N, C-alpha and C positions, 0 to 999 in steps of 0.2 A: 857111907850108910844115910848120913846127914844129907849130905848133896842132895842122893837121891829123891829123897823124902818132899825137899825142898823144893825141885825140879819139878815133881808131881804136883804137889800143891801152887808151884806158881801155872803150871799146865790146864789144873783145875781151874783156877780164875780167871784165867784166861780166856777158858770154855765157857764158864758164865758169864763174862764181859761180853763176849761172841752172842749166845741165846738171848740174852737180853737183848743186846742193839737189835737182833736178827729179828727180835718181836716189836719193838717200838718202831722199828722202822714198816714190820707189813701193818701195823696198827694205824698208822701215818698214810699207808697207801690205800688203807682201806678207806680210812676219815677224808683222804682227797678223794679218791674215786667216787662216792657218794657223793662231795661238795660239787662233784663235774656233773651228775645228773640231776642235784637240787638245782643249779643254772639251768639247765635246758629245759628243765621243767617250767621253771619262774620264768623263761623267755617265753614258751608256749603258753600259759597262761597270761600273760599279759597281752596274748596278743586279743583272746576274747573278746575283753568290752571293746572294740576296733569291731570285730565280726558281729556283735549283738547290736550297736550302736549305728551298722549301715542297714540291717537286718530290720530293725525295729523301723526306718523310714518308710520301706517297701510292707510290712507285714504289723500291720497296726492291730491286725484282728488277731493274728497269733501269738496272744501274750504268753498263751502256757508253755509253748514249746520256747520262746523266748527267754522266760522265768524259770523253767528247768534247766537251760545252760547257766543261766547266773545262778542257780542255786548250786547246780554240780560244780562248776567252777568254785564259788567259795569253798561247797565241802574240801575238793584235791585241794586248795592252799589251804587248809585246816590240815589235813591230813601230812601232806609234804611237811609244812612246818612242824607236826609232833615227832614225823619220822627225825629231820635233821638235826631233830633235841637231839636225839638215841637212835644213831644208825642202826645199835645194835638189837633194839625192841623189837622182834620179831614179829609182836602184835602191830606196834606202829605203822611198820612197812608193809606189811598185810592191809592194814587200815586204809593208806595211801594206797596200793596196788586197785582196793573195791572203789574207793573217792573215784580213783584216773578211770578206771574202767565207767564208774557212771558217766563221767564228763566225755567218754569219745559216744557212750550213746544220745547223750545229748546234742552233740554234734553233730554225728550221723542223722539224726532227726529234722534240724536245721537247717541243713545240706539237704534234705529227701525234699522238706517245706521249697526251701529257695528254686529246685529242679522243677515244681509245678508253678511257678510265676517268673515268665519269660522275664520282666523287665528285672527282676533280682538276678537271672540267673547272668543275663547280660551287662550286669555291674561290674565293671574291671575292679574295684575294690574290693568286692566280697570274693572275685575270682580270685583274687592276691593273695585273702587274706585267709579261704579255705585250703591254697595250696600249702602255705608256709607250715603247717601243723605237720605236715608228712618230710621235710627235709628236717623238720626241728626234731621228730620220731626218729630218723636215722639217724642223726646227728648224735643221739645219745648211745646207740650201738658202743660208738667206741669208749665211752665212757664204762657202761655196762660190763665190758670185758674187761676191761682195767681193774675190776671189783674180784675175777676168781685169780686167787693167787696162787 
C-alpha cells in the first residue's frame, strides 16, 4: 500500500513537471515567433527612409504624401515597439496592426504618385525599394505560422 502511494505521488510529480515544461516551451516558442515577426517588420521599416529620400529628389511639391509616409512609419515603429514589449497585450498588438495598415496605405499613395511621374517611375532605385516590401511581407508568413501552436 505504501509503495503504491509513493508511485502515485512520483507519477503526479512527474506529470506536473512535464506540464510545466510544456507550458514554458510553448511560451518560449510564442515569444520567439513574435521576435521573428518583429525582425521582419523592423527590416521593412528601415527601407522606408531610403524610399522617401529617393522620392524627395523628384517630388519636392508632393510634400504631403512624403510627410504622411514618414508619420505612418513613425507610428508603425512605435506600435511595433509597444507590441514587442508585451506580445500578449491584445491592445498593443491591435494598435500595431492599425498603424501597419496606415503605413501600407501611405506607401500605396506614394507609389501611386510615383506612377504619374515618368522620371521617378524610371528610377531603378525607387523600383528596387518599392519591390522590397513585397518579399519582406511574404517572409513574414513563416514567422506568423509559427505563432499558431
